[in-house]
C-alpha positions in Angstrom: -9.4 60.4 -30.5 -7.2 61.6 -33.3 -3.8 59.9 -34.0 -2.2 63.4 -33.8 -3.4 64.1 -30.2 -0.3 64.7 -28.1 -2.1 64.0 -24.8 -3.6 60.8 -26.1 -0.1 59.6 -27.1 1.1 60.5 -23.6 -1.9 58.8 -21.9 -1.3 55.7 -24.1 2.5 55.7 -23.2 3.4 56.2 -26.9 5.5 59.2 -25.7 7.8 59.3 -22.7 6.4 61.2 -19.7 6.8 60.7 -16.0 3.4 60.3 -14.4 3.2 61.7 -10.9 -0.2 60.0 -10.5 -2.3 57.6 -12.5 -5.9 56.5 -11.9 -8.5 54.7 -14.0 -9.7 58.2 -15.1 -6.6 60.3 -15.5 -2.9 60.9 -15.5 -0.9 63.8 -13.9 2.5 65.0 -15.1 4.6 68.2 -15.1 4.0 70.9 -17.7 7.1 71.1 -20.0 6.8 75.0 -20.0 6.0 75.7 -16.3 4.4 79.0 -15.4 5.1 78.5 -11.7 7.4 76.4 -9.4 4.7 73.8 -9.4 2.8 73.4 -12.7 1.0 70.1 -13.2 -1.3 68.9 -15.9 -4.3 66.7 -15.1 -5.3 64.8 -18.3 -8.3 62.5 -18.6 -7.7 59.2 -20.3 -10.9 59.7 -22.3 -10.3 62.0 -25.2 -12.6 65.0 -24.8 -11.7 67.9 -27.1 -12.4 70.8 -24.7 -14.7 72.0 -21.9 -17.2 72.8 -24.6 -17.4 69.1 -25.5 -18.1 67.8 -21.9 -21.4 65.9 -21.5 -23.4 65.0 -18.4 -21.9 61.5 -18.7 -18.5 63.0 -18.1 -19.2 64.4 -14.7 -17.1 61.6 -13.0 -14.1 62.9 -14.9 -14.5 66.4 -13.6 -14.8 65.1 -10.1 -11.7 62.9 -10.6 -9.7 65.9 -11.8 -10.6 68.0 -8.7 -9.9 65.2 -6.2 -6.6 64.4 -7.9 -5.6 68.1 -7.7 -6.4 68.1 -4.0 -4.1 65.1 -3.5 -1.3 66.5 -5.7 -1.5 69.8 -3.8 -0.7 67.9 -0.6 2.0 65.8 -2.3 3.7 68.9 -3.8 3.5 71.0 -0.7 1.2 73.7 -2.0 -2.0 72.7 -0.2 -1.5 75.1 2.7 0.2 78.0 0.8 -2.3 77.9 -2.0 -2.6 77.0 -5.7 -4.7 77.8 -8.8 -6.7 75.3 -10.9 -7.8 76.3 -14.4 -8.9 75.2 -17.9 -8.0 77.0 -21.1 -11.0 76.7 -23.4 -10.6 76.9 -27.2 -8.0 78.9 -29.1 -9.2 82.3 -27.9 -9.0 81.1 -24.3 -5.4 79.9 -24.6 -6.0 76.2 -25.3 -3.1 74.9 -27.4 -3.7 71.1 -27.1 -7.2 70.1 -27.9 -7.6 67.4 -25.3 -9.3 68.5 -22.1 -6.8 69.1 -19.4 -6.7 71.1 -16.1 -3.7 73.1 -14.9 -2.5 73.4 -11.3 0.0 76.1 -10.5 1.5 77.2 -7.2 4.6 77.1 -5.1 5.4 80.8 -5.0 6.8 82.1 -1.7 
């Protein structure tokens, strides 16, 4: 983990952010530049640079991300209407912060 990692600072509460959910594995908060009425970020507490850096030992993190998204979809009211989950991978794939994170967007009428 680098001292300059924005998401590590958020996870470690060095920067102010309202967590909508926190578990042993991850935190969830709103994206500051939302692409949809509901746009949440699911950030593992363990620093993993990108999807390309996931190892087999990290499979529990991926599972935790999906189950957290399922719960947050219910909490935010998009479970029935639908939502999208995605990862941006590396600069060419749109990744801007190099700490693994998953987006959840939804809430359109």
